[in-house]
C-alpha positions as CSV (number, residue, x, y, z in Angstrom):
1,M,-88.9,-66.3,-206.2
2,R,-85.3,-65.7,-207.1
3,N,-85.6,-62.1,-205.7
4,L,-87.0,-63.4,-202.5
5,V,-84.1,-65.8,-202.0
6,A,-81.6,-63.0,-202.8
7,A,-83.3,-60.7,-200.2
8,F,-83.1,-63.4,-197.5
9,A,-79.4,-64.1,-198.4
10,L,-78.7,-60.4,-197.9
11,M,-80.5,-60.3,-194.6
12,A,-78.6,-63.3,-193.3
13,A,-75.2,-62.0,-194.4
14,P,-73.2,-60.4,-191.5
15,A,-72.7,-56.7,-191.7
16,M,-69.2,-55.6,-192.7
17,A,-67.4,-54.2,-189.8
18,T,-65.2,-51.1,-189.7
19,E,-61.6,-52.3,-189.1
20,M,-58.6,-50.4,-187.9
21,T,-55.2,-51.8,-188.8
22,I,-52.2,-50.4,-186.8
23,E,-48.6,-51.3,-188.0
24,V,-46.5,-51.0,-184.9
25,E,-42.7,-50.3,-185.0
26,G,-40.1,-50.2,-182.3
27,Y,-39.7,-52.6,-179.4
28,A,-42.8,-54.3,-180.7
29,N,-43.1,-54.9,-184.4
30,G,-46.2,-56.2,-186.1
31,T,-49.8,-55.5,-186.9
32,I,-52.8,-55.0,-184.6
33,T,-56.3,-55.3,-186.0
34,I,-59.2,-53.7,-184.2
35,D,-62.9,-54.2,-184.9
36,L,-64.3,-50.6,-184.4
37,L,-67.8,-50.5,-182.9
38,E,-69.5,-47.9,-185.0
39,D,-72.9,-49.0,-183.8
40,V,-71.8,-48.4,-180.1
41,A,-69.7,-45.2,-180.6
42,P,-70.5,-43.7,-184.0
43,G,-69.1,-40.2,-183.3
44,H,-65.8,-41.6,-181.9
45,V,-65.3,-44.1,-184.7
46,A,-66.0,-41.3,-187.3
47,R,-63.3,-39.2,-185.6
48,L,-60.7,-42.0,-185.7
49,K,-61.5,-42.5,-189.3
50,E,-61.1,-38.8,-190.1
51,I,-57.7,-38.7,-188.4
52,A,-56.5,-42.0,-189.9
53,D,-57.7,-41.1,-193.4
54,A,-55.7,-37.8,-193.2
55,G,-52.6,-39.8,-192.2
56,R,-52.3,-38.0,-188.9
57,Y,-51.9,-41.1,-186.7
58,D,-48.9,-42.3,-188.8
59,G,-45.8,-42.0,-186.7
60,V,-47.6,-41.3,-183.4
61,A,-46.1,-42.8,-180.3
62,F,-47.5,-45.1,-177.6
63,H,-46.7,-42.4,-175.0
64,R,-48.3,-44.0,-171.8
65,V,-47.9,-47.7,-171.3
66,I,-48.6,-49.2,-167.9
67,E,-47.8,-52.9,-167.2
68,G,-51.0,-54.8,-166.3
69,F,-53.2,-51.9,-167.4
70,M,-53.1,-50.4,-170.9
71,A,-51.2,-48.9,-173.8
72,Q,-52.2,-45.3,-174.8
73,T,-51.5,-43.5,-178.1
74,G,-53.1,-41.1,-180.5
75,D,-51.8,-37.7,-179.4
76,V,-51.4,-36.2,-182.9
77,Q,-50.4,-32.8,-181.6
78,F,-47.4,-33.7,-179.4
79,G,-46.9,-37.4,-180.1
80,N,-45.9,-37.6,-183.7
81,T,-42.3,-39.0,-183.9
82,N,-42.1,-37.9,-187.6
83,A,-42.8,-34.2,-186.9
84,N,-43.3,-32.7,-183.5
85,Y,-42.7,-35.4,-180.9
86,D,-42.3,-33.9,-177.4
87,A,-42.0,-36.7,-174.8
88,R,-42.7,-34.3,-172.0
89,R,-46.0,-33.1,-173.6
90,A,-47.1,-36.3,-175.3
91,G,-50.5,-37.2,-173.9
92,T,-51.6,-33.6,-173.4
93,G,-52.4,-32.8,-177.0
94,S,-55.4,-33.2,-179.2
95,S,-56.3,-33.2,-182.9
96,G,-57.3,-29.6,-183.2
97,L,-60.9,-30.8,-183.8
98,A,-63.7,-30.2,-181.2
99,D,-63.8,-32.6,-178.3
100,L,-66.4,-35.4,-178.5
101,T,-69.5,-36.0,-176.4
102,Q,-69.2,-39.3,-174.5
103,E,-70.9,-42.4,-175.9
104,F,-70.9,-44.8,-172.9
105,S,-72.1,-48.3,-173.3
106,D,-72.5,-51.5,-171.2
107,I,-69.4,-53.1,-172.8
108,N,-66.8,-54.0,-170.1
109,F,-63.2,-53.0,-170.3
110,D,-61.8,-56.5,-170.7
111,R,-58.4,-57.5,-172.2
112,G,-58.2,-56.3,-175.8
113,V,-60.9,-53.7,-175.4
114,V,-60.1,-50.3,-176.9
115,G,-61.4,-47.1,-175.2
116,M,-61.1,-43.3,-175.8
117,A,-58.8,-41.4,-173.5
118,R,-60.0,-38.0,-172.3
119,K,-58.6,-35.0,-170.4
120,G,-58.7,-35.7,-166.7
121,N,-62.1,-36.3,-165.1
122,S,-64.0,-34.2,-167.7
123,V,-66.4,-36.5,-169.4
124,D,-67.0,-34.9,-172.8
125,T,-63.3,-34.3,-173.7
126,A,-62.3,-37.3,-175.7
127,N,-60.5,-36.2,-178.9
128,S,-57.9,-38.3,-180.7
129,Q,-56.2,-40.4,-178.1
130,F,-57.2,-44.0,-177.3
131,F,-55.9,-47.0,-175.2
132,I,-55.8,-50.8,-175.5
133,M,-56.3,-52.8,-172.4
134,F,-53.7,-55.4,-171.4
135,Q,-56.1,-56.9,-168.9
136,E,-59.6,-56.4,-167.4
137,G,-60.2,-52.9,-165.8
138,A,-63.7,-53.0,-164.3
139,F,-63.1,-49.6,-162.7
140,L,-63.3,-48.0,-166.2
141,N,-66.7,-49.6,-167.0
142,G,-69.3,-46.9,-167.8
143,Q,-66.6,-44.2,-167.3
144,Y,-65.0,-44.1,-170.8
145,T,-66.3,-44.7,-174.3
146,V,-65.5,-48.2,-175.7
147,I,-64.6,-47.9,-179.4
148,G,-63.5,-51.4,-180.3
149,T,-61.9,-54.7,-179.6
150,V,-58.6,-56.2,-180.8
151,T,-59.4,-59.1,-183.1
152,N,-55.8,-59.9,-184.1
153,G,-52.3,-58.9,-182.8
154,M,-52.9,-59.0,-179.1
155,D,-49.4,-60.6,-178.9
156,I,-48.1,-57.4,-180.5
157,V,-50.0,-55.2,-177.9
158,D,-48.4,-57.3,-175.2
159,Q,-44.9,-56.5,-176.6
160,I,-45.3,-52.7,-176.6
161,K,-42.6,-51.0,-174.6
162,R,-43.7,-50.4,-171.0
163,G,-43.3,-47.1,-169.2
164,H,-42.9,-46.0,-165.6
165,P,-44.9,-48.3,-163.3
166,R,-47.2,-45.6,-162.0
167,T,-47.3,-42.9,-164.7
168,G,-46.7,-45.0,-167.8
169,A,-44.2,-42.4,-169.1
170,I,-41.8,-43.9,-171.7
171,T,-38.1,-43.4,-171.3
172,G,-36.1,-43.3,-174.5
173,K,-37.5,-44.2,-177.9
174,P,-41.2,-45.2,-177.8
175,D,-43.0,-47.7,-180.0
176,V,-45.0,-46.0,-182.7
177,M,-48.0,-46.5,-184.9
178,K,-46.0,-46.5,-188.2
179,K,-49.2,-46.7,-190.3
180,V,-52.9,-46.6,-189.4
181,T,-55.6,-47.5,-191.8
182,I,-59.4,-47.8,-191.4
183,T,-61.5,-49.8,-193.8
184,E,-65.3,-50.3,-193.9
């Protein structure tokens, strides 16, 4: 009987989520916590974990930030402010790993939703870059892979330094992901 009760308790317990923690430094300072949706986009979440575990997201700039839309980061090739930062090329690089096949879902791009960026209109080209929505963007629904949702620190996201109104390009020193960790 005791084993039966223990089995039911395990079934009733919520599954542990994969969580990304981003320490932001710059104009905005603080921590953003994201619940990664490994059941929705397992390949993309595995990629983020691989890059974060290797420390390659540490020091990477928020290179494209558009008021009322989103904040984009994750260019480990040209966006690392600790090593090879190139403001003109930030956003054009990748991780050096193969591009990912899309993992579209029916999750809407609402405020706080995190999606994978890709190269232009090519669907299967997500690699290392991702973006966090400032507000709803229904035109992205079904077009980009959703990888998570902000569960804490949306006030920090709201403080990230904005770029050019149309392009999102940052002038001067960008905000950076000082440290990124992923826990399961």
